[in-house]
C-alpha positions, 0 to 999 in steps of 0.5 A, spaced: 378 100 672 373 095 668 373 094 661 366 097 660 369 103 664 375 104 659 371 103 653 366 108 655 372 113 657 375 111 650 369 113 646 368 120 649 375 121 649 374 126 643 369 130 646 373 131 652 379 133 648 375 138 644 373 141 651 380 141 653 382 144 647 377 149 647 378 152 654 386 152 653 385 156 646 381 161 649 386 162 655 391 162 650 388 167 645 387 172 651 394 172 653 395 175 646 393 181 649 395 180 656 402 179 655 404 185 651 400 189 655 403 187 661 410 188 659 408 195 656 405 197 663 411 194 667 417 196 663 414 202 659 418 200 653 415 199 646 422 196 644 422 191 650 415 189 649 417 187 642 423 184 644 419 179 649 413 178 643 419 176 638 423 172 643 416 168 645 415 167 637 422 165 635 423 160 641 416 157 640 419 155 633 426 153 635 424 149 641 418 146 637 422 143 631 427 140 636 422 137 641 418 133 635 422 127 637 419 128 644 412 127 642 414 120 639 418 118 645 413 120 651 407 119 647 401 124 645 397 124 651 403 125 656 406 131 651 399 134 651 399 134 658 406 137 659 405 142 654 399 145 658 402 144 665 408 148 663 405 153 659 400 154 665 406 155 670 409 160 665 403 164 665 402 164 672 409 165 675 409 172 671 404 175 676 406 171 682 413 174 681 411 181 680 407 181 686 413 179 690 417 184 687 422 178 684 420 179 676 426 183 672 426 183 665 430 177 663 426 173 668 420 176 664 422 174 658 424 167 660 417 166 663 414 168 656 419 163 653 416 157 658 409 159 656 410 158 649 416 153 648 411 147 647 406 150 643 408 146 637 410 139 640 403 140 644 399 142 638 402 136 634 400 131 640 393 134 640 392 132 633 396 126 634 390 124 639 385 125 634 385 119 629 384 114 635 379 118 639 375 119 632 375 112 630 373 110 637 367 115 637 365 112 630 366 119 628 369 121 621 377 123 621 375 129 617 370 131 622 374 130 628 380 135 625 374 140 623 372 141 630 379 141 633 380 147 627 373 150 629 375 151 636 381 154 635 378 159 630 372 161 635 378 162 640 382 167 636 375 170 634 373 171 642 379 171 646 382 177 644 376 181 645 375 178 652 382 179 654 382 186 652 375 186 657 379 182 662 385 187 662 380 193 663 376 190 668 380 185 672 387 187 670 393 183 667 395 179 673 388 176 673 388 175 665 394 171 666 392 167 672 386 165 668 390 163 662 394 158 667 387 156 670 385 154 663 391 150 661 391 146 668 384 144 667 385 142 660 391 138 662 386 135 668 381 133 663 386 130 658 389 126 664 382 124 666 378 122 660 383 121 654 386 114 654 389 114 647 396 116 645 400 112 650 407 111 649 409 105 645 414 100 648 420 102 644 427 101 646 432 107 643 439 107 644 443 113 647 445 119 643 439 117 638 436 124 639 439 127 633 438 121 629 430 121 630 430 128 628 434 126 621 429 120 620 423 125 621 426 129 615 428 123 611 420 121 611 418 128 610 423 128 604 421 121 601 414 122 601 411 125 595 404 127 598 407 130 604 412 134 600 407 137 596 402 139 602 408 141 606 411 146 601 404 148 598 402 149 605 408 153 607 407 158 601 399 159 603 402 161 610 406 166 607 401 169 602 396 169 607 400 173 612 402 178 607 394 179 605 392 179 613 398 183 616 399 188 610 394 188 605 388 189 609 391 194 614 393 198 608 387 197 605 383 199 611 388 205 612 388 208 605 382 207 602 377 205 608 379 210 613 379 207 620 381 202 624 374 200 625 374 198 618 380 193 619 376 190 625 370 189 620 374 186 615 378 181 620 372 179 623 368 177 617 374 173 615 374 169 621 366 168 621 367 166 614 372 161 616 368 158 622 362 157 617 367 154 612 370 149 618 363 147 620 361 145 613 367 141 612 365 138 619 359 136 616 360 134 609 368 133 609 368 126 609 364 126 603 368 130 598 374 128 595 380 131 598 384 133 591 378 136 588 377 140 595 384 142 595 385 144 588 378 147 588 379 151 594 386 154 592 383 156 585 377 160 588 381 163 593 386 166 588 380 169 584 377 172 591 384 175 592 384 178 585 377 181 586 380 185 592 384 189 587 378 193 585 379 196 593 371 195 594 367 199 599 367 196 606 360 192 605 363 189 599 370 188 602 367 184 608 362 180 604 368 178 600 373 176 606 367 172 609 366 168 603 374 167 602 374 165 609 369 160 608 372 157 602 379 157 605 377 154 611 377 146 609 385 147 607 387 146 615 384 140 617 385 137 610 392 138 611 392 135 618 388 129 615 394 128 610 399 128 616 395 123 620 394 118 615 401 119 611 406 119 617 408 113 621 405 113 628 412 113 631 414 119 627 408 123 627 411 128 632 417 129 629 415 130 622 409 134 624 413 139 628 418 140 622 412 142 618 409 146 623 415 150 624 417 151 617 410 154 616 410 158 622 417 161 619 414 163 613 409 168 616 414 173 618 417 172 611 411 173 607 409 179 611 416 182 610 416 181 602 409 184 602 411 190 605 416 191 600 411 189 594 406 194 597 412 199 597 415 198 590 409 197 586 403 200 590 397 196 593 393 194 587 399 191 584 401 187 590 394 184 591 394 182 584 401 179 585 399 175 591 393 172 587 398 170 581 403 167 586 397 163 589 394 161 583 401 158 581 402 154 587 395 151 586 397 150 579 403 146 581 399 142 586 394 140 580 400 138 576 403 134 581 401 126 581 402 125 588 396 129 590 392 124 587 394 120 593 390 124 598 384 120 596 387 113 596 389 114 603 383 117 605 379 111 602 384 106 605 382 109 612 375 108 611 376 101 609 378 099 616 372 098 620 375 095 626 378 100 631 385 099 633 387 096 639 389 100 645 396 101 647 397 098 654 404 100 655 404 106 660 409 111 663 408 113 670 404 120 668 399 115 664 397 111 669 390 112 672 
């Protein structure tokens, strides 16, 4: 490969990565509908459907945490490719084995596990690629992270309806195969066009895997800014899951009277989030990170509190659209903190640990909100969520470590020369 060709591919790598993520994310979002429907249709058991979905979610978290060091050992590019290939293979095997009458329930559960097992390390690998690719393209890191987040948000909005339509028109088998094709295409695009994120030549002694895990946790515990962002992000995940998964469902059922109302509320929030992410992509690099993090938190707390009035559907939908737009920058901002603060050789294990804890907070937050609604009622439960949200933001405001967000970002922008490309390749990395 000529030097000019390498530079061209490196410069366009961020666009190739975003395209790959767009295709795969849409397929994965369609799987959210296809897998439960397939299990229910083939087993006829709601209990077994719930078991399969729960096993996939739990495995994703456990394997995600344990596989974090593999991201650092194999490189971002290799792990991203493997995550897509293994996920696609797991999805493809479900209809193929069913077609030859070789799919029993344990095998089905195992394949769902395989399809979800590398979601967390794969996601860490993809975000690990963004800084180098954004720098090569002359793009602010905030914009690269925002575009990546926006792609996931659009896929989450469009994927389930498309998955439902695909199941109705083509059947669950075809939707599963489409997801497998999307994952394979994403892996091929990354292999062909992404030249960043290759493995560095670091010799590790045998049996050092647990030491790698512990070193990542030590880094997370010892870095004050990472601690603040990880703890507050986990709390926000728990509160958000209670709001979206419990409060809005109860609000739509008890006060608006229809499932369609819930769809309108969730769609409004999703559209607002996309708009907010686009705004962050355009202006995020011009706004101080601490000011944005705190301002977003205080505003979100106030908007959640306003829902205690249990407004009509148009007002509620408008409030949720604004809420989605205001909250949208938190995700890419948090990703930027990890990218700038975590040593590159530990990025996979630290990010996987943070993401796993954040995922674990989702069912916990939903369960606590169910208890709060049952014990206090809907209005007091919404007020409690708003109050806890406010307390978390006040804690962030009082933490001196949060000022490091702006110092780290300023240091990143002060480096004008691009990082030299790595030359150590694994067999998978060789063009």
